[in-house]
C-alpha positions as a LaTeX table, in Angstrom:
\begin{tabular}{lrrr}
\hline
Residue & $x$ (\AA) & $y$ (\AA) & $z$ (\AA) \\
\hline
Met1 & 73.19 & 40.74 & $-145.10$ \\
Lys2 & 70.18 & 42.85 & $-145.63$ \\
Leu3 & 69.33 & 42.67 & $-141.92$ \\
Arg4 & 72.78 & 43.83 & $-141.06$ \\
Ile5 & 72.57 & 46.81 & $-143.37$ \\
Ser6 & 69.14 & 47.64 & $-142.10$ \\
Leu7 & 70.39 & 47.57 & $-138.44$ \\
Met8 & 73.27 & 49.74 & $-139.35$ \\
Met9 & 71.07 & 52.27 & $-141.05$ \\
Leu10 & 68.66 & 52.24 & $-138.12$ \\
Ala11 & 71.56 & 52.85 & $-135.68$ \\
Ala12 & 72.86 & 55.69 & $-137.83$ \\
Val13 & 69.50 & 57.39 & $-138.03$ \\
Ala14 & 68.79 & 56.88 & $-134.37$ \\
Ser15 & 72.17 & 58.29 & $-133.27$ \\
Tyr16 & 71.75 & 61.46 & $-135.28$ \\
Ala17 & 70.53 & 64.25 & $-133.02$ \\
Thr18 & 69.83 & 67.80 & $-133.80$ \\
Pro19 & 70.51 & 70.58 & $-131.19$ \\
Ala20 & 67.51 & 71.29 & $-129.02$ \\
Ala21 & 66.36 & 74.88 & $-128.94$ \\
Ala22 & 64.64 & 74.75 & $-125.50$ \\
Tyr23 & 65.13 & 76.45 & $-122.21$ \\
Val24 & 65.09 & 74.36 & $-119.07$ \\
Gly25 & 64.51 & 76.54 & $-116.07$ \\
Pro26 & 65.90 & 76.19 & $-112.58$ \\
Gly27 & 62.63 & 74.69 & $-111.31$ \\
Ala28 & 63.08 & 71.65 & $-113.51$ \\
Gly29 & 66.55 & 71.01 & $-112.18$ \\
Leu30 & 65.46 & 71.40 & $-108.63$ \\
Ser31 & 62.57 & 68.96 & $-109.19$ \\
Val32 & 64.98 & 66.36 & $-110.64$ \\
Val33 & 67.33 & 66.78 & $-107.63$ \\
Ser34 & 64.53 & 66.50 & $-105.08$ \\
Ala35 & 63.04 & 63.45 & $-106.79$ \\
Leu36 & 66.52 & 61.80 & $-106.80$ \\
Ile37 & 66.91 & 62.56 & $-103.07$ \\
Gly38 & 63.49 & 61.10 & $-102.38$ \\
Val39 & 64.26 & 57.89 & $-104.27$ \\
Leu40 & 67.68 & 57.52 & $-102.54$ \\
Leu41 & 66.01 & 58.01 & $-99.11$ \\
Ala42 & 63.33 & 55.48 & $-99.96$ \\
Val43 & 65.90 & 52.88 & $-101.01$ \\
Gly44 & 67.98 & 53.55 & $-97.95$ \\
Ala45 & 65.07 & 53.28 & $-95.55$ \\
Ala46 & 64.14 & 50.00 & $-97.21$ \\
Ala47 & 67.54 & 48.68 & $-96.79$ \\
Val48 & 67.70 & 49.70 & $-93.10$ \\
Phe49 & 64.37 & 47.91 & $-92.45$ \\
Val50 & 65.45 & 44.77 & $-94.30$ \\
Val51 & 68.68 & 44.61 & $-92.41$ \\
Gly52 & 67.14 & 45.61 & $-89.13$ \\
Trp53 & 64.27 & 43.18 & $-89.08$ \\
Pro54 & 66.33 & 40.03 & $-88.11$ \\
Ile55 & 68.28 & 41.96 & $-85.64$ \\
Arg56 & 65.14 & 43.17 & $-83.86$ \\
Arg57 & 63.70 & 39.70 & $-83.97$ \\
Met58 & 66.92 & 38.25 & $-82.42$ \\
Leu59 & 66.75 & 40.92 & $-79.63$ \\
Arg60 & 63.08 & 40.14 & $-78.91$ \\
Arg61 & 63.73 & 36.43 & $-78.67$ \\
Arg62 & 66.67 & 37.05 & $-76.36$ \\
Lys63 & 64.57 & 39.29 & $-74.11$ \\
Leu64 & 61.68 & 36.69 & $-74.12$ \\
Ala65 & 64.18 & 33.93 & $-73.20$ \\
Ala66 & 65.71 & 36.03 & $-70.33$ \\
Ala67 & 62.15 & 36.69 & $-69.00$ \\
Gln68 & 61.33 & 33.02 & $-69.15$ \\
Arg69 & 64.47 & 32.08 & $-67.26$ \\
Leu70 & 63.73 & 34.61 & $-64.63$ \\
Thr71 & 60.17 & 33.22 & $-64.03$ \\
Gln72 & 61.49 & 29.73 & $-63.91$ \\
Gln73 & 64.05 & 30.77 & $-61.28$ \\
Glu74 & 61.28 & 32.49 & $-59.32$ \\
Thr75 & 59.07 & 29.45 & $-59.34$ \\
Arg76 & 61.99 & 27.30 & $-58.25$ \\
Thr77 & 62.81 & 29.55 & $-55.31$ \\
Ser78 & 59.13 & 29.82 & $-54.27$ \\
Ala79 & 58.68 & 26.10 & $-54.41$ \\
Met80 & 61.61 & 25.52 & $-52.14$ \\
Arg81 & 60.24 & 27.84 & $-49.38$ \\
\hline
\end{tabular}
């Protein structure tokens, strides 16, 4: 019971806020916006690379397999001559 009352008192004291008498200039807002844009771009780039990695790997394997088939066909035709 004492813990419950203590937690309620702590919540009441923590939720009480006095008005702030401070000026936040336009530079601070611009800094926050540019930081947010930077974070969003970084997360987006990471997502693109994570998704794109298996696709690039698949395309490389497909290209390598096509090159190997081509060399095998060339060796067969040259052996028949």
